TITORZA-936265 format. One record per residue (C-alpha): x, y, z. Coordinates in steps of 0.2 Angstrom, whole numbers, plus 2048, in hexadecimal, padded with zeros to 3 digits. Each point is the difference from the previous one (the first is absolute). Layout:
<recs>
XYZ ...
</recs>
This chain:
<recs>
6F681A78A 7FD80D80D 7F9811803 80D80E800 809800811 7FF810809 80D80580D 7F380480D 7FA7F380C 7F07FF80A 8007F8811 7EF7FA806 7FA808810 7FD7F580F 7EE7FB803 7FB8017EE 7F37F37FB 8087FB7EF 8118037F8 7FB8097F0 80B80A7F4 7F680C7F6 80A8037F0 7F780F7F8 80680F7F8 7F98117FC 80A8067F2 80C7F17FD 7FC7F07F7 8047ED7FE 80F7FA7F8 7FE7F07F6 80B7F2807 80B7F87F2 7FA7EF804 7FF7F67F0 7F07F7805 7F8810804 8068097F0 7F97F27F5 7EE805805 802812804 7FE80D7F3 80D80D800 80580F7F4 8118007F7 810805809 8108047F7 80D7F4807 8108047F5 80480C7F3 8108077F7 808810807 7FA8117FB 8108047F7 8047F07F7 8108017F6 8027F07F5 80F7F87F8 7FD8027ED 8097F07FD 7F37F5809 7ED7FE7FF 7F580C809 7F67FA80F 7F480B808 7F97F9810 7EE801806 7F97F380C 7EF80180A 7F57F580B 7ED800802 7F07F5800 7FB7FD7F3 8128017F8 8028117F8 8028037ED 80E80C7FA 80280E7F3 80D80D7FC 8028127FB 80F8087F7 803812801 7EE803806 7F77F57F3 7FB7EE7FF 80E7F57FB 7F97F27F6 80C7F2802 7F77F47F4 80580B7F1 8137FF804 8077EF7FD 81080480B 7F580380F 7F97F280B 7F7800811 8047F180C 7F07F5804 7F8805810 80B80F801 8018117F9 8138007FD 8058057EF 80E7F87F6 80780A7F1 80B7F57F5 80C80C7F9 80F7F37FF 7F97F97F0 7FB8107F8 7FB812804 80980D80A 7FF805812 7FD8127FC 7F07FB7F7 7F87FB810 80680F80A 7F1809809 7F5800810 7F77F0804 7F27FD80C 7F77EF805 7EE7FE805 7FA7F180A 7ED7FE800 7F27F4806 7EE802805 804809810 80B80E7F9 8108047F7 812803806 80D80A7F7 813800800 80C80E801 8058097F0 80F7F67FA 80C80A7F6 80A7F47F4 8108067F9 80F7F67F9 811803807 80D80A7F6 8137FF800 80580D7F2 8128027FB 80B80F803 80080D7F3 8108017F7 80B80E805 8128057FE 809802811 80F80B801 80E7FB80B 80080A810 811808806 801809811 80D80480D 8037F7810 7F380680E 7F28067F4 7EE7FA802 7F87F57F3 7EF7FA7FB 7FE7F17F3 7EE8007FA 7F77F07FD 7EF8067F9 7F97EF7FD 7F27FD7F3 7EE800807 7FA7EF804 7F17F7807 8037FE80E 80F80B803 8117F77FF 80D7FD80E 81080A7FD 8127FB804 8118047FA 80D7F37FB 80F7FF7F5 8047F67F0 8037F080B 7EF802808 807804811 7F780D80A 809810802 805803813 7F680E808 80480A810 7FD811809 8098087F1 7F87F67F2 7EE7FA800 7F17FD7F5 7F180C801 7EE7FB800 7FE8067EE 80E7F47FB 80E80D7FE 8117FD807 80780E80B 812804804 80280C80F 8128027FA 80A7F57F4 8117F8802 80C7F97F4 7FB7EE803 7EE8057F9 8088017EF 7F87F27F5 7F87FE7EF 7F17F4805 7F480980B 7F07F77FA 7EE803806 7F57F0800 7ED800800 7F87EF806 7EE7FE7FC 7FA7F280C 7EF7FD7F8 8087FA7F0 8107FB808 80B80A7F4 80F80C802 80480F7F5 810809801 8068127FC 80F8047F5 81080080B 806811807 812804800 80780A80F 812807802 80680880F 80F80B7FE 80D7FE80E 80980E808 8107FD7F5 7F78007F0 7F680F805 81080A804 8077FB7EF 7F08077F7 80081080B 8128037FD 7FE7FF7ED 7F280C7FF 80180C80F 80D80C806 80A7FD80F 7F580B80B 7F07F77FA 8097EF801 804802813 7EF807804 7F77F17F8 7FA7F480D 7F97F07F8 7FD7F8811 7F880E809 7F57FB80E 7EE807800 7F180080B 7F17F57FB 7F38047F3 7F17F57FB 8007F67F0 7EE7FB803 7F4807804 8038117F9 7FD81080A 7FC802813 7EF7F9800 7F67F37F7 7EF7F7801 7FC7ED801 7EF7F87FF 7FD7EE806 7F07F5802 7FC7F9811 8067EE803 80F8027F3 812802804 806812801 8118027F8 80A811802 8118027F8 80E80D802 8117FE7F7 80D80D803 8118047F8 80F807809 8127FD805 8027F780C 7F17F57FD 7F1807809 7F67F680D 7ED801800 7F480280F 7ED800801 7F480880B 7ED804801 7FD812803 7F07FF80A 8027EF808 80B7F0802 8037F37F3 7F57F0804 80C7F4808 7FA7EF7FA 7FB8067EE 80F80A7FB 80F7F97F6 80F8077F9 8067FA7EF 80F8047F4 80C80680D 7F280B809 7FD8097EF 7EF7F9800 7F380180E 7F27F37FF 7F07FF80B 7F57F17FD 7ED7FF802 7FF8137FF 7F1809806 7F9811801 809803810 8107FF7F7 7FD8107F6 80B80E804 8118087FC 80F7F47FF 812808800 80F7F87F9 811807806 8107FE7F6 81080480A 8137FE7FE 80F809808 7FD8107F6 7EE803803 7EE7F9800 7F08037F5 7EE7FA802 7F17FD7F5 7EE7FF806 7F47F47F8 7ED803803 7F77F0801 7ED7FE7FD 7F87EF803 7F17FD7F5 7F47F1802 7F77F57F3 7EF7FB808 8027F380E 7F27F780A 7FA805811 7F17F57FF 7FD7F57F0 7EE7FA7FE 7FC7EF806 7F47F37F9 7EF800808 7F57F1803 7EE805806 7F07F7802 7F08087F9 7FA80F80A 811803808 80B8117FF 8128027FB 80D80B7F9 80F8017F5 80E80C805 80E8067F4 80C80B808 8118057F9 80D80D802 80E8087F5 8098107FC 7F68087F8 7F07F9808 7F97F37F4 7EF8007F8 7F47F2805 7F47F97F2 7F57F1801 7FB7F37F2 7F37F3801 8047F07F6 80D80A7F7 7F480E7FB 802811808 7F380180D 7F880F7F9 7FA7F77F1 7FE7EF808 7EE7F9803 7F880880F 7FE7F6810 7F580780D 8097F780E 81080A7FE 805812803 8118077FB 80880C80D 8128057F9 80B7F1805 7F27F6807 7F17F67F9 7F37FD80C 7F47F17FE 7EF7FE809 7F37F37FF 8097F67F2 7F87F37F6 8087F27F5 7FF80C7F1 80C80C809 80F7F47FD 80D8087F5 8138037FF 805812804 8118087FB 80880E80A 80D80B7F6 80B80B809 80C80B7F5 80B80F7FF 80E8067F4 80C7F3806 7F57F07FF 7F07F7804 7F97F280B 7F27F57FB 7F77F480C 7F27F47FC 7F37FC80E 7F07F67FE 7EF801809 7F97EE801 7EE7FF807 7FD7EE806 7F27F780A 8097F1807 7FB7F5810 80E7FD80C 80E7F47FC 80D7FA80C 8107FD7F6 80A7F880E 8017ED7FE 7F47F680B 8087F680F 8108097FF 80C7FA80E 80A80E809 80E7FB80B 80780D80C 80D80180D 7FA803811 801812806 8018077EF 7F28087F5 7F47F57F7 7F88077F0 7F17F77F9 7FC8057EE 7EF8037F9 8038087EF 7EF8057F9 7F78097F2 7EE8067FD 7F780F7FA 7F980880A 80F7FE80C 7FC7F280C 802800813 80A7F3809 7FD7F6810 80B7F3808 7FB7F280B 80A7F380A 7FA7EE801 7F37F67F7 7F280880A 80980F808 7F9811801 80880F7F7 810805807 7FE80E80D 8107FF80A 80C8107FE 80F7F57FD 7FC7FF7EE 80380C7F2 7F78017F0 8088087F1 7F78087F2 8057F27F3 7F67F480B 8107F9809 7FD7FB812 81080380B 8037F8811 80E80B806 8077F380D 7FB7EE7FB 7FF7F480F 7FE7ED801 7ED803803 7FF80A7EF 8007EF7F7 7F07FC7F7 7F58037F1 7FB8127FB 7F28057F4 80080F7F5 7EE8077FA 7FF80D7F3 7EE8087FC 7F980E7F5 7EF8037FA 8027F37F2 8057F280A 80B7F780D 8107F57FF 80A7F880E 8117F6802 8087F680D 813800804 8097F780E 80E80680C 80D7F6809 80C80880D 8127F8800 80D80180D 80E80C7FC 8117FA7FA 80E80480D 8137FE801 8037FA811 8137FF7FE 80880D7F5 8117FF7F8 80E80880A 80E80C7FB 80F7F67FD 8138057FE 80A7F27F9 8117FE7F9 8037FD7ED 8007ED7FC 7F67FB80F 7ED7FA800 7F280A806 7EE7FB803 7F080A802 7F07FA808 7EE8057FD 7F37F7809 7EE8047FA 7EF7FC807 7F18017F5 7EE7FB7FD 8007ED7FC 7F38027F3 80B80B7F6 80F7FB7F6 810808806 80F8047F5 810806807 80B80A7F4 812807804 8068107F8 810809800 8008137FF 7EE7FE7FB 8047F67F1 8027ED7FD 80D7F6808 80F7FD7F5 7FF7F07F6 80F7F8809 8017EF808 80780880F 7EF806805 7F57F3808 7EE802805 7F97F380B 7EF803808 80280E80B 8138027FE 80B8097F4 8127FA800 80E8097F7 8107F67FE 8128077FC 7FA811803 80780D7F4 801813800 7F28027F4 7F57F680C 7FF80E80C 7EF809800 7EE7FF806 7F87EF800 7ED800801 7F47F2805 7F08027F7 7F17F5806 7F28007F3 7EE7F9801 7F28047F4 7FA80D80C 80F808808 812802800 80D80480E 8128027FF 80F80280B 8128057FC 8117FE807 8118087FA 80F7F57FC 811809802 80E7F67F9 810804808 8127FA7FE 812805803 80480F7F6 8077FF7EF 8128047FF 8058137FE 8078057EF 80980E7F7 80F80180C 80A8107FD 810806808 802813801 80B80C80A 80F7F47FF 80E80680C 80F7F7807 7F77F9810 7EE8027FC 7F37FE7F2 7ED8037FF 7F67F17FA 7EE8027FA 7F37F47FA 7EE7FD7FB 7F67F580B 7F77F17F9 7EE7FD803 7FC7FE812 7F37F27FC 7F380880C 80B80080F 80A810803 8138007FF 807803812 8128017FB 80E7FD7F3 80F7F6803 8108057F7 80E7F37FD 8118027F7 80C7F47F7 8128037FF 8047F97EF 813803803 8027F6810 7F17F5803 7F77FF7EF 7EE7F8802 7FF803813 7F380D805 80280A810 7F380A80A 8038137FD 7F1809808 7EE801802 7F480F7FC 7ED802803 7F47FA7F4 7FB8127FB 8128047FA 8077FC7EF 811807802 80E7FD80C 811808803 80C7F2802 811801808 80E7F77F7 8117F9803 8108037F6 8057F47F2 7F07F67FF 7F77FC7EF 7EE803806 7F07F97F9 7F0803809 7EF7F7801 7F0805809 7F27F5808 7EF806805 7F87F9810 7EE800805 7F67F780E 8017F07F5 8138007FE 80D8067F4 8008017EE 80D7F87F4 80F80B7FE 80080D7F2 80C7FF7F2 811806805 8058127FD 80E8067F6 8117FD807 80980E809 8137FE805 80680B80E 811807801 80E7F880A 805807811 80B7FA80E 7F87F380C 7F480780D 8047F280D 80D7F5806 8007ED802 7F77F9810 8037F280C 813804801 8097F380B 8127FB804 8037EF806 80F7F57FE 7FF7EE7F9 8127FC805 80A80680F 80A80B7F4 7F38097F5 7F280C800 7F17FC7F4 7F68107FC 7EF7FD7F9 7F180B7FB 7F07FF7F6 8038087EF 7F680D7F8 7F37FA7F2 8008077EF 7F380C804 80A80780E 8108017F6 7FB8117F8 80C7FE7F2 80C7F47F7 8107F9807 7FA7FC812 80F7FC80C 803800813 80E809809 8047F480F 80980880F 8077F9810 80A80780F 8067F580F 7F9808810 80D80780C 80D7FB7F4 8028077EE 7FE8137FD 7FC8007EE 7F17F77F7 8057F27F4 7F47FF7F1 7FD7F77F0 7F38037F1 7F87F07FB 7F47FB7F3 7ED7FD803 8037F280C 7FA7FD812 8107FC80A 812804802 80D7F680A 80E809809 80E7F4804 80F80080C 7F680780F 8047FD812 7F47F4809 7F0807806 803813800 7F380D7FD 7FF8097EF 7F68107FA 7F87FC7EF 7F780A7F3 7FA7FC7EE 7FC80E7F4 7F77FE7EF 8068097F1 7FD8007ED 8068097F0 7F8810806 807801812 7FF7FA812 7F17FD80B 7FF80A810 80D7FC80E 7FB7EF807 7FD7FB813 80F7F8809 7FC7EF808 80B7F580C 8067EF7FB 80D7F3806 80D7F67F8 7FF7ED802 7FF7F6810 80B7F2807 7FD7F380D 801806812 8117FD808 7FC7FE813 7F47F580A 7F580780E 8087FE811 7FA7FD812 7F27F57FB 7F57FC810 7F17F5802 7F280280D 7F47F1801 7EF808803 7F67F0802 7FF7EE7F9 7FC8067EE 8088127FF 811807802 8078127FE 8108037F7 80C810801 80F8047F7 80B80F7FD 7FF8097EF 80F7FF7F4 8098107FA 7F78097F1 8108007F6 8027EE801 7EF7FD7F9 8068067EF 7EE8037FA 7EE804805 7FC7F8810 7F27F47FE 7FF7F9811 8067F280B 7FD7ED7FD 7FF7F380E 8047EE7FC 7FA7F480D 7FE7ED801 7FC7F280C 80F7F6806 8047F380D 809804810 8127FB801 8028017ED 81080B7FF 8057FD7EE 7F87FD7EF 7FD7EF7F9 7FB7FC7EE 7ED800804 7F78107FB 7F380980A 7F280C7FC 804812804 7F380E801 8028127FC 7F9810807 8048117F7 7FF81080A 7FF80F7F5 80A810802 80C80380F 7F77F680C 80B7F880E 7F47F4808 7F27F47FB 7F57F2806 8017EE7FB 7EE7F8801 7FA7EF7FD 80E7F7809 7FD7EE807 8007FF813 80E7F6809 80B8017F1 8128057FC 80380E7F3 80E8097F8 8018107F6 80B80D7F7 7FD8127F9 8058087F0 7FE8117F8 7F88027EF 80280D7F3 7FA8027EE 80E7F47FA 7FD7F280D 8057FA811 81080380A 8097F380B 7F77F780E 802804812 8067F280B 7F37F4804 7F6802810 7F77F2809 7F180080B 7F37F4808 7ED802801 7F77FB810 7F37F3802 7EF8027FA 7EF7F8802 7FF7F07F6 7F47FC7F1 7F27F4803 8037EE800 8027F97EF 7F17F4802 7F47F980D 7F67F07FE 7F67F480C 8037EE7FE 7FA7F080A 7EF807807 7F97F580D 7F180180C 80880B80C 8118067F8 8078087F1 8128017FA 80880F7F9 80F8007F4 8098107F9 80F8077F7 80B80E808 7FE8117F9 8098037EF 808810807 8037FE813 809811800 8097FB810 8017F180C 7EF7F8804 7FC7FF812 7EF7F7800 7F07FD7F7 7EF806806 7F07F67FD 7EF806804 7F07F77FD 7EE801804 7F07F57FC 7F28067F4 7EF7FA803 7F27FC7F3 7FB813800 8118057FC 803808811 8127FF806 8047F8811 80E80480D 8118037F9 80E7F4806 8128077FF 80E7F37FF 8138037FE 80B7F47F6 8137FF800 8088077F0 8087EF7FB 7EF7F77FE 7F77FE7F0 7F27F4806 7F480180E 7F17F6806 7F1807809 7F77F480C 7F080080A 7F68097F3 7ED7FF7FE 7FB7F37F3 7F78057F0 805813803 80780D7F4 810809806 80880F7FA 813802802 80C80F800 8127FD7FE 81080B7FF 812800804 80A80C80C 812807800 80780C80D 7F980E7F5 7EF7FB802 7F27F57F9 7FE7FD7ED 7F17FE7F5 7F47F3804 7F87F27F6 7EF7F9803 7F87EF7FE 7F07F7804 7FC7ED803 7F37F5808 8027F180C 7F97F07FB 7F07F8807 8087EF801 8127FB801 7FD7F37F2 7FC80E7F4 80D80D7FA 7FB812801 80180A7EF 8098107FF 7F580F7FC 80880E7F6 80280F80B 7F88117FC 8108067F9 8047F17F5 8057F280C 7F77EF800 7F27FC80D 7FF7EF808 7F07F7801 7FB7F0809 7F17F47FE 7F77F480B 8017ED7FE 7EE8017FC 7FB8067EE 802812803 7FC8047ED 7ED800805 80380B80F 7F98127FE 80F808809 80C7F77F4 7F78067F1 800812806 8137FE804 8037FA7EE 7F780F7F9 80A80B80B 8107F87FA 7FB8027ED 7FB812803 811804809 80A7F77F2 7F780B7F3 80481080A 8127FA801 8017FE7EE 7F98117FD 80B80880D 8107F87F8 7FB8057EF 7FE812805 81080080A 80A7F97F2 7F980D7F4 80580E80C 8127F9801 7FF7F280C 7FC807811 7FD7F280D 7F7800810 8107FE809 8048127FB 7F1807808 8057F7811 8128067FE 7F98127FE 7F87FF810 8107FC809 80C80D7F9 8137FF804 802809810 8128047FC 7FC80A7F1 7FB812804 7FB80F7F5 80F80B7FC 801813801 80680A7F1 811803809 8037ED803 8087FE7F0 7FD7FF7ED 7FB7F27F5 8097FF7F0 7FF7F77EF 7FE7ED803 8087F37F5 8037ED801 8107F87FC 7FD7ED7FE 80C7F3808 8037EE7FC 8017F9812 8057EE803 7F17FA80A 7F380C7FA 7F68047F0 7FF8127F9 7F180A803 7F27FB7F3 7FA80C7F3 7EE7FC805 804807812 7F98117FD 7F380B807 7ED7FC7FB 7F580E7F8 7F8804810 810802809 7FE7F080C 80C7F2800 8017EF808 807800812 80D7F47FB 80980D7F5 80580F80B 7F880C80C 80780F7F7 7FF8077EE 80680E7F6 7F47FE7F2 7F380B807 80C80F7FF 8087FF7EF 7FD8057EE 80E7FA7F6 80F7F4800 80B80C80A 7F680680E 80580F80A 7FE809811 7FE813802 80B80A80A 7F57FF80F 8017ED801 7EF7FD7F7 8017F17F5 7FD8037ED 8087F07F9 7FC7EE7FC 8097EF802 80A7FD7F0 8017F07F7 8128027FB 80B7F3807 8137FF801 80B7F1803 80D80280E 8097F380A 7FA7FD811 80B80480F 8057F280B 7FB7ED7FF 7EE802803 7F28087F7 7EE803804 7F18037F5 7FD8127FD 7EF806807 7F48067F3 7FD813801 7EE7FE7FC 7F580780E 810806808 7F7810805 7F07F9806 805803812 8028137FC 7EF8027F9 
</recs>
């Protein structure tokens, strides 16, 4: 329960002692709250709450129910009048009144007629405080009469005439709804030419032969009784031109016949309304309907204008093909002249309708109930308007006020009753009646004089919970008479609120515009009037607002993937939070693909329909926040469809298509492919591409192809599936556009010429019967071309040709239509044969101990009998004095020099060796005869390191050295050199001693050495060419001659000697340290050996040899010679084994010193290595071996070519 809330607010000024709201009125009054508890005790005059309409049309087949409901305290009693006189319901057994109500029920279904109870009824509700009356309720039964029987003659008229079919339905209550149908209950079609008027008639602006029919039937539907009545069918016959001509010819002369024009066109004339002007009157608030229907040929078109203004935009509607103008909610401002214009090709006509809008009475200010306390003043105001102006009359308790009992507190002043100093006897119900010729208004308003102490209707100890920084409204609904004043206090002992942050509303509500945490507390509302005082406490709690700290984010995902939205919320912990997800402001689909988990929404297997706005709504009992994100579902486009071929020409066609859905990612281009069903069925080829904005393409075509096309759309996610293939289009055959490619002429035998080419494919054939015309001409020989036509093959063999002569060749394509353009001429040669002559004047120049240069004279070109490939040198190691071959075989090596080179270099030779060689010319067929063998010797070179070095028999002051000679002395050894020096305990080296040892020695003892001393030895051999690589070793002399010295492994892998005293040296510190050093060195040795072996077996000896390069090997200049292809020919010597397969270059291109100083491996990339014309090496040692008998009685082991080039690096 509350006082009437007024829109006006009052803000307490700062500094005011108490926050007080004075709810007083001068000429207004209290309104009684509809609180059930208050109404139980409060006396109140009657008020009509429900009644039947003023014009009450009843169904005569059902009981009549006339409603009248009212409220009041004490409950009112009810009475009725009928046609202005008292209606005694007790005397009519068919009439009953519902208990506690004034509603009448008249039982006419059992007996009686509805017409008997037709009349004007009025209900009165009365109690001790006054009487309220209802409207005058006019009760009338609905009527649906039948059509009067009439005889309808058939209507016959000529084509083009106008026609009106009258309906004239019977008068019913309420009026019926009219429509035209045929015998099959099908509505007749209507148009600008044929339409139904507002009066129900059917208008034809002009008739056509198809309007002929015998069942034009007008139907009237009476909705109140749910019945339909029908008029007799009307027959219409339209005479056609031919029929009319026959009739005219039979009855008219020739002149009259030809002057008759049954289809004559004519300007419009109005069928309705008649004349040039008419009047229309409508009541305010109704729908204004204006109608103009015109006839003419051709059919006229209707236009509407308002002469003195414009038609209201939002309230104007056109019906019935613009023949009816409707304005809804019509008002006096819509009065004026409206003009309809009918126009066709022959002219125009207009009609003016003058509209006047009248008005039944309508309220400007209806009287309101007054609740006054004794001695107060008030007024009832009843203001209404209408056209014409309504008359205002007052009644008191249903009796005209002029004859009602006099009340000194009231005064009537036209539409106002003024009350002053009222008393309880002034309570009454007043009726205001406003009426004119178009109707009336009746309103009840009571004056209730009460003396009541204050009552607070808001429940005690109500708890209000408000979100911080939002307004807080604390209710204090009250009632009292006189009107109480309201005060608010905060806290149990607080003073009246005086701060200006509070606002008091007239209904007693206290508003805190911006509630803060310190606004929490207990508030007390106090209501006072002269009859007493009431108070009530309420409680206020301020809560933290709910906030979304992480909002869902916009997402673009591909169809079929999974997307997740996150929505993290922070809220007041004392409130219950509920998170709801919405899609497009509706519920999520009931689909298992949608998963909500705490603050996440996940959508799996995303579909197109999942796109849209997803909203996270966080709710508590006090507030709600939301955040949204849009999901865009994208995918590759759908395939194009509706492929169509147009503009079909011999070599072009236009292809058009309709794009499929782009699935939210714009199409960037279309790819067009074609299939040749004739030549390559099922194989699709790329034709062209067009931009994504284009849906047509002009395609270039080739002859004699059965084309089908398909289109694929491409967007940022990829390409669509192909469209369905287009229809097939077979282009006409034509001669070939191109000739075969890759034409060559090479002989496979010395007496033939093999002509080959790459054939045309079916697409390039351009027609059936593809063949080739092969032509050839011997250059500088024949004068005429020889030619032959062959089938669709790729080669032709010309036999009986001279050996290796040049030919001019051409291959031309042809088909059943014609020849291709003239082909290009290419050069070819007939078959090659082996060369006939060996190179002459072979000369050898030994450069150093491992390198020789060979020169020869070129052979004549004619004797080569083929394409010159180069020259090939065979060379091998032989024993001196061997003049003839024996049965043993030797290994020959081969170097090939490309082109016409006449000199080359032989690398990788062994020093101090005897070699032989020959030279042969090479063409495409093979090698020619060999030149006579040439022999040469290589000079001495430096030796390799001694094969081994070990220290034996160590004594107190001596050490004995034993060694094996170098594996490759590379000459005659002249002497050995031994260098040694002591090493002290700090690993410092002492003075170096140099000792020369004869070459025939393999053992040497050093005397007068220091006891228990470590020595380091350096040992190498010498030839006349110089010193070889050295080998090192370390050893220790013994402490006592009775103990043998141990051999320690050297730094590079040799053993180290070690001695002990006669005493127990195992307990000596120096011995323990020495053993630890030995263990560490052995570990290092194992690691180094493991690494070297993994890298290909490089040993320390190699490092020492690298430090002493062969001084005889010098770098060569480019003009020193050319290295050729290197191959090895294996020989089976008597006293030597062949070269092992494992003797090859390691991966890091380092080898053991025992193999060779020179290698070709570093230069090659294949079996047959080559040298360029400038002499730079581009070949590699070949593993091919050839068996040949060795010359002479001796043989030597062929040196390995590995590392043969080391000295040139």
